[in-house]
C-alpha positions as CSV (number, residue, x, y, z in Angstrom):
1,M,81.8,101.4,219.3
2,T,83.1,102.0,215.6
3,R,83.8,98.7,214.0
4,L,86.8,98.0,212.0
5,S,87.4,96.6,208.9
6,L,90.4,94.1,208.2
7,S,92.0,96.6,206.1
8,D,92.5,98.8,209.0
9,A,94.9,96.1,210.6
10,P,98.6,96.3,210.1
11,E,99.9,94.2,207.4
12,I,102.6,91.6,208.5
13,S,106.1,92.6,206.1
14,F,107.8,89.7,204.7
15,E,111.0,91.1,203.8
16,R,112.4,91.4,207.3
17,E,115.9,90.1,207.3
18,A,116.2,86.5,208.2
19,G,118.1,87.6,211.5
20,D,115.6,89.6,212.7
21,D,113.4,88.6,215.8
22,P,110.6,87.8,215.3
23,H,109.2,88.3,219.0
24,A,110.5,92.3,218.8
25,Y,108.6,92.2,215.6
26,L,105.1,90.9,216.6
27,R,105.9,93.0,219.9
28,E,105.6,96.1,217.7
29,L,102.4,94.8,216.0
30,R,100.8,93.7,219.5
31,E,101.2,97.5,220.2
32,Q,99.4,99.0,217.0
33,A,96.5,96.3,217.0
34,P,95.4,92.5,218.4
35,L,95.1,91.4,214.9
36,A,97.5,91.8,211.2
37,R,97.0,90.8,207.8
38,G,99.3,87.9,206.3
39,M,99.6,86.5,202.8
40,F,96.7,84.9,200.7
41,G,94.5,87.2,203.1
42,M,94.8,85.4,206.3
43,V,94.3,87.1,209.6
44,V,96.8,86.8,212.4
45,A,95.3,86.8,215.6
46,L,97.9,88.2,218.2
47,R,96.7,87.8,221.9
48,Q,96.2,84.8,224.2
49,R,92.8,85.6,224.5
50,H,92.0,84.7,220.7
51,L,93.6,80.8,221.2
52,E,89.3,80.8,221.8
53,L,88.7,80.6,218.4
54,V,90.5,77.3,218.4
55,T,87.4,75.7,220.3
56,S,84.9,78.3,219.0
57,D,82.1,76.8,216.9
58,L,82.7,80.1,215.3
59,T,85.8,78.7,213.3
60,R,87.0,75.4,212.2
61,Q,90.3,73.6,211.4
62,I,92.0,74.7,208.2
63,E,92.0,71.4,205.9
64,T,93.4,72.0,202.4
65,E,92.7,75.7,201.9
66,T,96.2,76.6,202.5
67,K,97.4,74.3,199.6
68,L,95.0,75.3,197.3
69,M,96.1,79.1,197.8
70,Q,99.9,77.8,197.0
71,G,98.3,76.4,193.7
72,I,98.9,72.6,195.3
73,N,95.8,70.9,194.4
74,S,97.1,67.3,193.9
75,G,99.9,64.7,194.4
76,P,102.2,63.2,197.7
77,I,101.7,66.9,199.9
78,F,97.8,67.5,199.1
79,D,97.0,63.7,199.3
80,F,98.9,64.3,202.9
81,I,96.9,67.3,204.1
82,E,93.8,65.9,203.0
83,A,93.8,62.6,204.8
84,A,95.3,63.8,208.2
85,M,93.6,64.2,211.1
86,L,95.0,67.3,212.1
87,F,93.5,69.1,209.0
88,A,89.9,67.5,209.2
89,N,87.0,68.4,211.0
90,G,83.8,66.9,212.9
91,E,83.0,63.3,212.3
92,T,86.0,62.5,209.8
93,H,88.6,63.8,212.2
94,Q,87.1,61.8,215.2
95,R,87.2,58.8,213.1
96,R,90.6,59.2,212.1
97,R,91.7,60.3,215.7
98,N,90.0,57.9,218.2
99,P,92.0,54.9,216.9
100,V,94.9,56.5,217.6
101,S,94.3,58.4,221.0
102,R,93.0,54.6,221.8
103,T,96.4,53.2,221.4
104,F,98.6,56.1,222.3
105,A,97.0,57.1,226.0
106,F,98.4,59.1,228.3
107,K,98.9,56.7,231.0
108,L,101.0,54.8,228.3
109,M,103.0,57.5,227.1
110,D,103.5,59.1,230.5
111,A,105.3,55.3,231.3
112,M,107.9,56.2,228.6
113,R,109.7,58.1,231.0
114,P,112.3,55.6,232.4
115,R,112.8,54.8,228.6
116,A,113.4,58.7,227.9
117,E,115.8,58.8,230.6
118,A,117.8,55.5,230.1
119,L,118.6,56.9,226.4
120,A,119.2,60.3,227.7
121,R,121.7,58.6,229.9
122,E,123.3,56.6,227.4
123,L,123.5,59.2,224.9
124,V,125.2,61.9,227.2
125,T,127.3,59.6,229.0
126,A,128.9,58.4,225.7
127,R,129.9,62.6,224.8
128,L,130.4,63.4,228.8
129,H,133.9,65.3,228.7
130,R,134.5,64.8,225.1
131,G,134.1,67.8,223.7
132,P,131.8,69.4,221.5
133,C,128.8,67.7,219.9
134,D,125.8,67.9,217.5
135,F,123.6,68.5,220.0
136,V,120.7,68.6,217.6
137,G,121.7,65.5,215.3
138,E,123.1,63.2,218.1
139,I,121.0,63.7,221.0
140,A,117.7,66.0,220.6
141,A,116.7,64.2,217.4
142,Q,117.8,60.8,218.7
143,I,115.9,60.5,221.7
144,P,111.9,60.9,219.8
145,A,113.0,59.4,216.9
146,R,114.3,56.4,218.6
147,I,111.2,56.2,221.1
148,I,108.6,56.5,218.5
149,A,110.4,54.0,216.7
150,E,110.3,51.7,219.4
151,I,106.6,52.3,220.1
152,L,105.8,51.7,216.4
153,G,108.0,48.8,216.1
154,I,110.3,50.6,213.3
155,P,114.3,49.1,213.5
156,A,117.0,51.5,214.5
157,S,118.6,50.8,211.3
158,D,115.8,52.9,209.5
159,L,116.5,55.8,211.5
160,P,118.8,57.9,209.6
161,T,116.4,57.5,206.5
162,F,113.6,58.4,209.0
163,L,115.0,61.5,210.0
164,V,115.5,63.2,206.3
165,W,112.0,62.0,205.6
166,I,110.8,63.7,209.3
167,A,112.3,66.9,208.4
168,D,111.0,67.0,204.6
169,T,108.0,66.4,205.7
170,A,107.4,69.2,208.1
171,E,107.8,71.2,205.5
172,A,104.9,70.2,203.9
173,L,102.6,71.6,206.6
174,G,102.8,75.4,205.9
175,F,103.6,77.5,203.5
176,V,105.5,75.3,200.5
177,D,108.9,76.9,199.2
178,P,108.2,75.4,195.2
179,E,112.4,75.0,194.8
180,R,112.3,72.5,197.8
181,R,108.4,70.8,196.6
182,P,109.9,68.2,194.3
183,K,112.6,66.7,197.7
184,I,109.8,67.5,200.1
185,E,107.0,64.8,197.6
186,Q,109.7,62.4,197.0
187,S,110.4,61.7,200.8
188,L,106.4,61.6,201.3
189,V,106.4,59.0,198.6
190,E,109.1,56.8,200.1
191,F,107.7,58.0,203.7
192,N,104.0,56.7,202.7
193,A,105.7,53.4,200.9
194,Y,107.9,52.2,203.9
195,V,104.7,52.7,206.1
196,A,102.6,50.7,203.8
197,D,105.0,47.9,204.0
198,L,105.3,48.3,208.0
199,M,101.3,47.7,208.2
200,A,101.7,45.2,205.4
201,D,104.1,43.1,207.9
202,R,101.9,44.0,210.9
203,R,99.0,41.9,209.0
204,R,100.9,39.2,208.5
205,S,102.6,38.8,211.5
206,P,101.0,40.2,214.3
207,R,103.4,41.6,217.4
208,Q,103.0,43.1,220.6
209,D,103.3,47.2,219.2
210,F,101.4,49.8,218.6
211,I,101.0,49.2,214.8
212,T,99.4,45.8,215.5
213,D,96.9,47.3,218.1
214,Y,96.6,50.5,215.9
215,L,95.8,48.2,213.1
216,N,93.1,46.1,214.9
217,T,91.3,49.2,216.2
218,T,90.9,50.5,212.7
219,A,89.7,47.0,211.1
220,K,86.5,47.6,213.5
221,D,85.9,50.5,211.3
222,P,85.1,50.2,207.7
223,D,84.8,53.9,207.0
224,L,88.5,54.4,207.1
225,T,90.3,53.9,204.2
226,E,93.5,52.8,203.7
227,I,95.0,56.1,202.6
228,E,93.5,57.4,206.2
229,I,95.1,54.8,208.0
230,R,98.7,55.1,206.9
231,T,99.0,59.1,206.8
232,Q,98.0,59.0,210.7
233,V,100.8,56.5,211.0
234,V,102.8,58.9,209.2
235,G,101.7,62.1,210.9
236,L,102.4,60.4,214.3
237,I,106.2,59.6,213.5
238,L,105.9,63.6,212.3
239,A,104.6,64.4,215.3
240,G,106.5,62.3,217.6
241,S,109.5,64.0,216.4
242,D,110.6,66.9,215.1
243,T,108.8,69.1,217.6
244,T,110.0,67.9,220.5
245,R,113.8,68.2,218.6
246,G,113.5,71.6,218.3
247,S,111.6,72.1,221.6
248,L,114.3,70.0,223.4
249,C,117.2,72.3,221.7
250,M,115.7,75.8,222.4
251,T,114.7,74.9,225.9
252,L,118.3,73.9,227.1
253,A,119.7,76.4,225.0
254,H,117.8,79.6,227.1
255,L,118.6,77.4,230.3
256,L,122.1,77.8,229.5
257,N,121.9,81.1,228.5
258,H,120.9,82.3,231.8
259,P,123.5,80.8,234.3
260,D,121.7,81.5,237.6
261,Q,118.5,79.2,236.2
262,W,120.8,76.8,234.9
263,R,122.7,76.7,238.4
264,Q,119.6,76.4,240.3
265,F,117.7,73.8,237.9
266,C,121.0,71.5,238.5
267,A,120.7,72.0,242.2
268,D,116.8,70.4,241.7
269,P,116.3,68.7,238.0
270,D,113.6,66.6,239.4
271,G,111.2,68.7,241.0
272,L,111.9,71.8,238.2
273,K,111.7,69.8,235.3
274,K,108.3,70.4,234.5
275,A,108.6,74.1,235.1
276,V,111.9,74.2,232.4
277,V,109.9,72.5,229.8
278,D,106.6,75.1,230.4
279,E,109.1,77.9,229.9
280,G,111.0,76.8,227.4
281,L,107.6,76.1,225.4
282,R,106.4,79.5,225.9
283,F,109.6,81.4,225.2
284,D,110.4,80.1,222.2
285,P,107.8,77.8,220.3
286,V,108.7,75.6,217.3
287,V,104.8,75.5,216.4
288,S,104.3,79.2,215.2
289,G,100.8,79.3,214.9
290,V,97.1,77.5,215.0
291,P,95.6,78.1,211.7
292,R,91.4,78.2,211.3
293,I,88.8,79.4,209.0
294,A,85.8,81.4,210.0
295,V,82.7,79.5,209.8
296,K,80.3,82.6,209.9
297,D,80.6,86.7,210.0
298,M,81.9,87.4,213.4
299,E,83.8,90.1,215.4
300,I,87.1,89.8,217.0
301,D,88.2,92.5,219.1
302,G,86.2,95.3,217.2
303,Y,87.5,93.9,213.7
304,L,84.7,92.6,211.1
305,V,85.7,89.0,210.0
306,P,83.8,87.7,207.1
307,A,82.9,84.3,207.1
308,G,85.7,82.2,205.1
309,T,88.3,83.9,206.0
310,P,91.7,81.8,207.2
311,I,92.7,83.4,210.7
312,A,96.1,82.2,212.5
313,V,96.4,82.6,216.0
314,S,100.1,83.5,216.6
315,L,101.7,81.3,219.3
316,L,104.6,83.4,219.1
317,S,103.0,86.4,220.0
318,A,100.1,84.7,222.1
319,L,102.9,83.1,224.3
320,R,104.2,86.7,225.1
321,D,100.8,88.5,226.1
322,P,101.9,90.9,228.3
323,D,97.9,90.5,229.4
324,V,99.0,86.9,230.4
325,Y,102.3,86.8,231.6
326,G,104.3,89.1,233.8
327,E,107.6,90.2,231.7
328,P,107.0,88.3,229.1
329,D,110.1,88.5,227.2
330,Q,112.0,87.1,229.9
331,F,113.3,83.7,230.3
332,D,112.5,82.7,233.6
333,I,111.7,78.7,235.0
334,H,109.9,80.1,238.5
335,R,107.0,81.5,236.4
336,T,103.8,80.9,237.8
337,D,101.8,83.0,235.4
338,H,101.4,79.6,232.9
339,P,97.7,78.9,231.9
340,R,96.8,75.5,233.4
341,W,96.7,74.0,229.8
342,H,100.1,74.8,228.2
343,P,98.8,76.6,224.6
344,I,101.6,74.9,222.6
345,F,99.6,71.4,222.5
346,G,96.7,73.2,221.1
347,G,93.2,73.1,222.9
348,G,89.6,71.2,222.1
349,A,89.5,68.3,220.1
350,H,92.8,68.7,218.4
351,R,94.5,69.1,221.2
352,C,97.7,67.2,220.8
353,V,97.5,63.3,221.6
354,G,101.5,63.1,222.1
355,E,101.6,65.5,224.6
356,A,102.4,63.5,227.7
357,L,105.4,61.6,225.5
358,A,106.7,65.3,224.3
359,R,106.8,66.5,227.9
360,A,108.4,63.0,229.3
361,E,111.1,63.1,226.7
362,M,112.1,66.9,226.8
363,E,111.6,66.7,231.0
364,E,113.8,63.6,231.4
365,T,116.5,64.4,229.0
366,L,117.0,67.9,230.5
367,A,117.1,66.1,234.1
368,V,119.6,63.5,233.1
369,I,121.9,66.6,231.1
370,A,121.6,68.4,234.6
371,K,122.6,65.3,236.9
372,L,125.4,64.0,234.5
373,A,126.8,67.5,233.2
374,P,126.1,70.2,235.2
375,N,129.0,72.1,233.6
376,T,127.7,71.8,230.5
377,H,128.0,74.6,228.0
378,L,127.5,75.9,224.4
379,S,130.0,75.6,222.4
380,G,129.2,77.7,219.5
381,A,126.9,80.6,218.1
382,F,123.1,80.7,219.7
383,P,120.8,78.3,217.7
384,N,117.9,80.0,215.5
385,L,114.7,78.6,214.3
386,A,113.9,79.1,210.8
387,S,110.2,80.8,210.2
388,G,107.6,77.7,209.2
389,A,104.9,76.2,210.1
390,I,106.9,74.2,212.4
391,R,110.3,76.1,213.2
392,Q,113.4,74.3,212.2
393,I,116.2,74.2,214.2
394,S,119.8,75.5,213.2
395,A,123.1,74.1,214.2
396,M,123.9,73.8,217.8
397,Q,127.1,72.5,219.4
398,V,127.0,71.6,223.0
399,T,129.8,70.5,225.4
400,F,128.8,68.1,228.2
401,A,131.1,68.6,231.4
């Protein structure tokens, strides 16, 4: 079998129009080759089987490499990436993750379902039969932000400011727009200062909340620095708010865009809510990919990939892989070919610690809408997701009826 050079793989075009369908474009790339070439020498893997790279010892989690590629080698963005558990490997990753996973346990987060349901009922009821509302800002952003605020013991009055910091910090994860960099860094400085004050308050006056428990746990590890401890809290607030907001919006939008499936969901919301969320997360994911670094020379589907090569497994492409999903471009809440572990939450040591909470928030909110407002409909243009590491949602107007 002839081995292929990466130069033989198609190159991703970044000159497409903003409104172009990324799924159609990725389908064209998949039909040409299993890999593509991205910016800064990055290899983009397009098939779901490539997710095995995420848990393979042939690769490691990307650390500060993407920031260095962009010329960001110091400052708030670099410091955040350098100290976050998401961008760490081995013992460093485990040291940062363990205190979070202990206090952010699956059973504890799943127990937040009644709170998610109650909050969704409150927000939807207040807008029922009152015309169009801003679903992104008034519902989808509020539920995960309020719940993470309650878990962390953050005053609800601080949420409007938090939502701005969260949106800006999300942009720090991928390729940063140079024009946006000053605003992102300003938000990170303010965000970090707020969390530092919050931690200082809990050390002075402990409470029965996550921050106090987390600080008690981290105090047992003298190797954890203050910036590491603080950065994990900032990361939790970000992870617990931003991705759930976009995923909730797009799942509801696609449901409403398929009236037959919306009616079926309304007829059995509790029985179908898990399947609905599984399909929503697959069909239009807000997390665009999983970046890694090759730690040794290897071969991927016949292509030679040298050690040190940055590799991103495209979730947009992998979750529409025809080798895994029948009619992958069809939104289908009755789909039976989902993998046991949903790929959107990652895998291995880096699998998302907030999976249970995100599922609880999405499933309960969508079920509440189906129960209270079965005649709900979109009242404006269908929402879009912008390109980026975390794809940001556009405006979305919904009428609850």
